[in-house]
C-alpha positions as YAML, in Angstrom:
chain: A
units: angstrom
residues:
- id: 1
  name: MET
  ca: [-6.94, -7.78, -19.88]
- id: 2
  name: SER
  ca: [-4.67, -10.74, -19.72]
- id: 3
  name: LEU
  ca: [-2.99, -11.88, -16.47]
- id: 4
  name: ALA
  ca: [0.88, -10.80, -18.41]
- id: 5
  name: GLU
  ca: [-0.12, -7.66, -19.13]
- id: 6
  name: SER
  ca: [-1.69, -6.85, -15.93]
- id: 7
  name: ILE
  ca: [1.94, -7.97, -14.39]
- id: 8
  name: SER
  ca: [3.46, -5.88, -16.95]
- id: 9
  name: LEU
  ca: [1.23, -2.97, -15.86]
- id: 10
  name: ALA
  ca: [1.94, -3.20, -12.21]
- id: 11
  name: ARG
  ca: [5.87, -3.61, -12.98]
- id: 12
  name: ASP
  ca: [5.86, -0.23, -15.11]
- id: 13
  name: LEU
  ca: [4.13, 1.32, -12.32]
- id: 14
  name: PHE
  ca: [6.63, 0.26, -9.80]
- id: 15
  name: ASP
  ca: [9.43, 1.70, -11.32]
- id: 16
  name: ARG
  ca: [8.26, 4.73, -12.55]
- id: 17
  name: ILE
  ca: [7.56, 5.96, -8.98]
- id: 18
  name: VAL
  ca: [10.87, 4.06, -7.58]
- id: 19
  name: ASN
  ca: [12.91, 5.38, -10.39]
- id: 20
  name: GLY
  ca: [10.65, 8.48, -11.44]
- id: 21
  name: ASP
  ca: [9.16, 11.55, -9.70]
- id: 22
  name: SER
  ca: [7.60, 9.85, -7.04]
- id: 23
  name: LEU
  ca: [5.60, 12.61, -5.57]
- id: 24
  name: ALA
  ca: [4.86, 13.43, -9.00]
- id: 25
  name: ILE
  ca: [3.38, 10.68, -9.94]
- id: 26
  name: LEU
  ca: [1.16, 9.89, -6.99]
- id: 27
  name: ARG
  ca: [0.07, 13.55, -7.17]
- id: 28
  name: ALA
  ca: [-1.17, 12.69, -10.41]
- id: 29
  name: MET
  ca: [-3.02, 9.39, -9.19]
- id: 30
  name: VAL
  ca: [-4.87, 11.29, -6.46]
- id: 31
  name: GLU
  ca: [-4.88, 14.93, -7.77]
- id: 32
  name: GLY
  ca: [-5.10, 14.51, -11.86]
- id: 33
  name: GLU
  ca: [-8.16, 13.88, -14.23]
- id: 34
  name: PRO
  ca: [-8.98, 10.95, -14.55]
- id: 35
  name: ARG
  ca: [-8.01, 9.90, -10.84]
- id: 36
  name: ALA
  ca: [-6.15, 6.76, -10.78]
- id: 37
  name: VAL
  ca: [-8.49, 3.39, -10.20]
- id: 38
  name: GLU
  ca: [-8.17, 0.77, -7.91]
- id: 39
  name: SER
  ca: [-7.59, -2.64, -9.79]
- id: 40
  name: GLU
  ca: [-6.51, -6.12, -9.47]
- id: 41
  name: TRP
  ca: [-2.82, -5.09, -9.79]
- id: 42
  name: LEU
  ca: [-3.52, -1.41, -7.54]
- id: 43
  name: GLU
  ca: [-4.34, -1.27, -4.25]
- id: 44
  name: PHE
  ca: [-4.45, 2.15, -1.99]
- id: 45
  name: LYS
  ca: [-4.58, 1.96, 1.81]
- id: 46
  name: ALA
  ca: [-5.25, 5.03, 3.70]
- id: 47
  name: PHE
  ca: [-3.13, 4.63, 7.15]
- id: 48
  name: PRO
  ca: [-5.44, 4.72, 10.10]
- id: 49
  name: TRP
  ca: [-3.77, 7.26, 12.40]
- id: 50
  name: ASN
  ca: [-7.10, 6.91, 14.35]
- id: 51
  name: ASP
  ca: [-6.11, 3.69, 15.20]
- id: 52
  name: PHE
  ca: [-2.95, 4.04, 17.14]
- id: 53
  name: LEU
  ca: [-1.71, 5.77, 21.01]
- id: 54
  name: ASP
  ca: [0.97, 6.87, 19.07]
- id: 55
  name: PRO
  ca: [1.51, 6.31, 15.18]
- id: 56
  name: MET
  ca: [5.26, 7.60, 15.23]
- id: 57
  name: LYS
  ca: [5.76, 4.86, 18.39]
- id: 58
  name: GLY
  ca: [5.40, 2.18, 16.21]
- id: 59
  name: TYR
  ca: [2.76, -0.06, 14.35]
- id: 60
  name: ASP
  ca: [2.99, -3.44, 16.59]
- id: 61
  name: PRO
  ca: [-0.34, -4.11, 18.27]
- id: 62
  name: LYS
  ca: [1.02, -2.87, 21.43]
- id: 63
  name: ASN
  ca: [0.74, 0.34, 20.24]
- id: 64
  name: LEU
  ca: [-3.42, 0.34, 19.24]
- id: 65
  name: LYS
  ca: [-5.85, 1.53, 20.79]
- id: 66
  name: GLU
  ca: [-8.52, -0.29, 22.99]
- id: 67
  name: LYS
  ca: [-11.17, -2.30, 20.62]
- id: 68
  name: LYS
  ca: [-9.00, -1.56, 17.80]
- id: 69
  name: LYS
  ca: [-8.41, -4.13, 15.25]
- id: 70
  name: ASP
  ca: [-4.55, -4.55, 13.44]
- id: 71
  name: PHE
  ca: [-5.92, -2.99, 10.15]
- id: 72
  name: ILE
  ca: [-2.05, -3.21, 8.69]
- id: 73
  name: LYS
  ca: [-2.30, -6.86, 9.71]
- id: 74
  name: GLU
  ca: [-5.38, -7.61, 8.15]
- id: 75
  name: THR
  ca: [-4.65, -5.54, 5.02]
- id: 76
  name: TRP
  ca: [-1.62, -6.81, 4.35]
- id: 77
  name: SER
  ca: [-2.79, -10.22, 4.73]
- id: 78
  name: GLN
  ca: [-5.73, -9.43, 2.02]
- id: 79
  name: VAL
  ca: [-3.95, -7.67, -0.46]
- id: 80
  name: LEU
  ca: [-1.26, -10.34, -0.27]
- id: 81
  name: SER
  ca: [-3.50, -12.88, -1.17]
- id: 82
  name: ALA
  ca: [-5.16, -10.86, -3.56]
- id: 83
  name: PHE
  ca: [-1.86, -9.94, -5.28]
- id: 84
  name: ALA
  ca: [-1.01, -13.96, -5.62]
- id: 85
  name: ASN
  ca: [-4.09, -14.63, -7.58]
- id: 86
  name: THR
  ca: [-2.71, -12.10, -9.96]
- id: 87
  name: GLN
  ca: [0.82, -12.81, -9.58]
- id: 88
  name: GLY
  ca: [1.42, -9.31, -8.30]
- id: 89
  name: GLY
  ca: [0.34, -6.21, -8.09]
- id: 90
  name: VAL
  ca: [1.30, -2.53, -6.10]
- id: 91
  name: LEU
  ca: [0.02, -1.25, -2.92]
- id: 92
  name: ILE
  ca: [0.30, 2.26, -2.14]
- id: 93
  name: TRP
  ca: [-0.26, 3.19, 1.45]
- id: 94
  name: GLY
  ca: [-0.74, 6.96, 2.23]
- id: 95
  name: ILE
  ca: [-3.44, 7.38, -0.48]
- id: 96
  name: HIS
  ca: [-7.64, 7.02, 0.43]
- id: 97
  name: ALA
  ca: [-9.52, 5.75, -2.29]
- id: 98
  name: ALA
  ca: [-13.29, 6.40, -2.40]
- id: 99
  name: LYS
  ca: [-16.37, 5.13, -4.53]
- id: 100
  name: ARG
  ca: [-17.22, 7.66, -7.49]
- id: 101
  name: ASP
  ca: [-19.32, 5.97, -9.84]
- id: 102
  name: GLY
  ca: [-19.37, 2.85, -8.26]
- id: 103
  name: VAL
  ca: [-15.27, 2.57, -9.05]
- id: 104
  name: ASP
  ca: [-12.77, 2.87, -6.09]
- id: 105
  name: GLU
  ca: [-10.60, 5.78, -7.04]
- id: 106
  name: ALA
  ca: [-7.46, 7.94, -5.63]
- id: 107
  name: PHE
  ca: [-9.38, 10.51, -3.33]
- id: 108
  name: SER
  ca: [-6.74, 11.93, -0.72]
- id: 109
  name: PHE
  ca: [-3.51, 11.67, 0.73]
- id: 110
  name: GLN
  ca: [-3.54, 10.01, 4.10]
- id: 111
  name: LEU
  ca: [0.05, 9.65, 4.81]
- id: 112
  name: VAL
  ca: [2.10, 6.90, 6.62]
- id: 113
  name: PRO
  ca: [3.93, 9.24, 9.63]
- id: 114
  name: ASN
  ca: [6.67, 6.79, 9.89]
- id: 115
  name: PRO
  ca: [7.55, 4.72, 6.71]
- id: 116
  name: LYS
  ca: [10.12, 2.77, 7.97]
- id: 117
  name: ALA
  ca: [8.02, 1.49, 10.97]
- id: 118
  name: LEU
  ca: [5.71, 0.54, 8.49]
- id: 119
  name: ALA
  ca: [8.22, -1.27, 6.65]
- id: 120
  name: THR
  ca: [9.82, -2.92, 9.39]
- id: 121
  name: ARG
  ca: [6.19, -4.39, 10.41]
- id: 122
  name: LEU
  ca: [5.23, -5.31, 6.99]
- id: 123
  name: MET
  ca: [8.30, -7.39, 7.40]
- id: 124
  name: GLU
  ca: [7.60, -8.84, 10.52]
- id: 125
  name: LEU
  ca: [4.26, -9.99, 9.00]
- id: 126
  name: GLN
  ca: [5.53, -11.73, 6.29]
- id: 127
  name: CYS
  ca: [8.12, -13.63, 7.80]
- id: 128
  name: ALA
  ca: [5.70, -14.70, 10.76]
- id: 129
  name: SER
  ca: [3.06, -15.81, 7.78]
- id: 130
  name: GLY
  ca: [5.73, -18.43, 6.81]
- id: 131
  name: GLY
  ca: [5.19, -17.20, 3.38]
- id: 132
  name: PRO
  ca: [8.24, -16.20, 0.86]
- id: 133
  name: ARG
  ca: [9.86, -13.34, 1.41]
- id: 134
  name: PRO
  ca: [9.22, -10.37, -1.49]
- id: 135
  name: PRO
  ca: [11.39, -10.28, -4.18]
- id: 136
  name: SER
  ca: [14.41, -8.06, -2.78]
- id: 137
  name: GLN
  ca: [13.65, -4.84, -4.97]
- id: 138
  name: LEU
  ca: [10.28, -5.21, -3.57]
- id: 139
  name: ALA
  ca: [11.49, -5.72, 0.02]
- id: 140
  name: GLU
  ca: [12.66, -2.17, 0.28]
- id: 141
  name: GLY
  ca: [9.73, -0.90, 1.80]
- id: 142
  name: PRO
  ca: [7.40, 2.09, 2.10]
- id: 143
  name: ARG
  ca: [9.67, 5.29, 1.77]
- id: 144
  name: PRO
  ca: [9.13, 8.77, 2.74]
- id: 145
  name: LEU
  ca: [8.19, 10.79, -0.64]
- id: 146
  name: TRP
  ca: [7.92, 14.30, 0.73]
...
């Protein structure tokens, strides 16, 4: 697949999720056959519920349980780096991916309890990194879908 095709597929999926029936699209990724698979332009990340003292109080490091890594920071850095190499992509927080037949596919929902807090944390990390801000249409961050 060419880089232009990957960018086009990522943009199409993003637009369908943002402008369409988000819930139906995400459910089809997890519950449909075949299930959606991760690719160079699509990543799924389950929310790390057990890492936080109280997930509803935000996702900054002071709310992490003792000896827990900052999964959100690490994941965000890794995904931004990977997507920079492919000129973009779609990261969906709240879907757990599992290996099946050697491929990471959407497996189950592990939802983000406070999407606004996650969006705030991701924007803080982006600003702290000194990197460019995401385009405005992408910077709106995650939003609750149900």
